[in-house]
BALOBA-1460 file (C-alpha; in Angstrom, 3 decimals):
// residues 67
<rec num="1" residu="m" x="-13.042" y="-16.058" z="-9.610"/>
<rec num="2" residu="d" x="-12.633" y="-18.377" z="-12.557"/>
<rec num="3" residu="l" x="-9.898" y="-18.263" z="-15.186"/>
<rec num="4" residu="d" x="-12.034" y="-16.371" z="-17.726"/>
<rec num="5" residu="q" x="-12.844" y="-13.648" z="-15.203"/>
<rec num="6" residu="l" x="-9.184" y="-13.376" z="-14.268"/>
<rec num="7" residu="e" x="-8.127" y="-13.032" z="-17.909"/>
<rec num="8" residu="e" x="-10.804" y="-10.363" z="-18.456"/>
<rec num="9" residu="l" x="-9.558" y="-8.441" z="-15.419"/>
<rec num="10" residu="k" x="-5.941" y="-8.666" z="-16.587"/>
<rec num="11" residu="s" x="-6.958" y="-7.427" z="-20.036"/>
<rec num="12" residu="s" x="-8.787" y="-4.456" z="-18.503"/>
<rec num="13" residu="l" x="-5.798" y="-3.594" z="-16.321"/>
<rec num="14" residu="r" x="-3.460" y="-3.605" z="-19.331"/>
<rec num="15" residu="k" x="-5.625" y="-0.907" z="-20.941"/>
<rec num="16" residu="l" x="-5.051" y="1.497" z="-18.046"/>
<rec num="17" residu="s" x="-2.346" y="4.152" z="-18.113"/>
<rec num="18" residu="h" x="0.937" y="3.357" z="-16.387"/>
<rec num="19" residu="s" x="0.021" y="5.770" z="-13.614"/>
<rec num="20" residu="e" x="-3.319" y="4.054" z="-13.014"/>
<rec num="21" residu="q" x="-1.640" y="0.639" z="-13.060"/>
<rec num="22" residu="d" x="0.891" y="1.862" z="-10.485"/>
<rec num="23" residu="h" x="-1.898" y="3.136" z="-8.250"/>
<rec num="24" residu="i" x="-3.732" y="-0.197" z="-8.376"/>
<rec num="25" residu="a" x="-0.494" y="-2.116" z="-7.831"/>
<rec num="26" residu="s" x="0.264" y="-0.017" z="-4.740"/>
<rec num="27" residu="f" x="-3.222" y="-0.608" z="-3.387"/>
<rec num="28" residu="l" x="-2.961" y="-4.363" z="-3.924"/>
<rec num="29" residu="l" x="0.495" y="-4.470" z="-2.334"/>
<rec num="30" residu="m" x="-0.788" y="-2.699" z="0.780"/>
<rec num="31" residu="e" x="-3.759" y="-5.074" z="0.992"/>
<rec num="32" residu="r" x="-1.380" y="-8.034" z="0.684"/>
<rec num="33" residu="m" x="0.923" y="-6.661" z="3.365"/>
<rec num="34" residu="k" x="-2.006" y="-6.151" z="5.747"/>
<rec num="35" residu="r" x="-2.790" y="-9.870" z="5.511"/>
<rec num="36" residu="n" x="0.722" y="-10.860" z="6.591"/>
<rec num="37" residu="k" x="1.340" y="-8.918" z="9.789"/>
<rec num="38" residu="l" x="4.499" y="-10.890" z="10.548"/>
<rec num="39" residu="v" x="6.388" y="-9.220" z="7.696"/>
<rec num="40" residu="m" x="6.714" y="-5.682" z="9.050"/>
<rec num="41" residu="p" x="4.638" y="-5.069" z="12.204"/>
<rec num="42" residu="a" x="5.636" y="-1.395" z="12.573"/>
<rec num="43" residu="i" x="4.613" y="-0.583" z="9.010"/>
<rec num="44" residu="h" x="1.325" y="-2.438" z="9.426"/>
<rec num="45" residu="q" x="0.591" y="-0.445" z="12.547"/>
<rec num="46" residu="r" x="1.222" y="2.793" z="10.660"/>
<rec num="47" residu="i" x="-0.889" y="1.719" z="7.685"/>
<rec num="48" residu="e" x="-3.805" y="0.882" z="9.980"/>
<rec num="49" residu="d" x="-3.473" y="4.182" z="11.877"/>
<rec num="50" residu="a" x="-5.468" y="6.560" z="9.706"/>
<rec num="51" residu="d" x="-5.578" y="9.327" z="12.323"/>
<rec num="52" residu="p" x="-3.173" y="12.115" z="11.230"/>
<rec num="53" residu="e" x="-2.923" y="13.268" z="14.870"/>
<rec num="54" residu="n" x="-0.840" y="10.153" z="15.550"/>
<rec num="55" residu="w" x="1.521" y="10.651" z="12.648"/>
<rec num="56" residu="p" x="4.949" y="12.129" z="13.431"/>
<rec num="57" residu="t" x="5.713" y="15.477" z="11.852"/>
<rec num="58" residu="w" x="8.559" y="15.884" z="9.390"/>
<rec num="59" residu="e" x="10.418" y="17.987" z="11.962"/>
<rec num="60" residu="k" x="10.186" y="15.233" z="14.605"/>
<rec num="61" residu="t" x="11.322" y="12.675" z="12.064"/>
<rec num="62" residu="k" x="14.350" y="14.789" z="11.080"/>
<rec num="63" residu="e" x="15.290" y="15.174" z="14.756"/>
<rec num="64" residu="k" x="15.110" y="11.410" z="15.266"/>
<rec num="65" residu="l" x="17.253" y="10.770" z="12.202"/>
<rec num="66" residu="s" x="19.934" y="13.225" z="13.296"/>
<rec num="67" residu="d" x="20.406" y="11.471" z="16.668"/>
């Protein structure tokens, strides 16, 4: 990507609503975090695990926190 393309992209992003900008920023942050698995391995594992069957329920999480 050259500088002109980058400036065009930045200009387009500035035109989005704050909510849309936040959504894109969150997406880019997650993509960045996936590239650096040394930062937070447990979070990366959870991000990569898209199967809801493996996700802890809120009740299980509350029980863990109360221990």
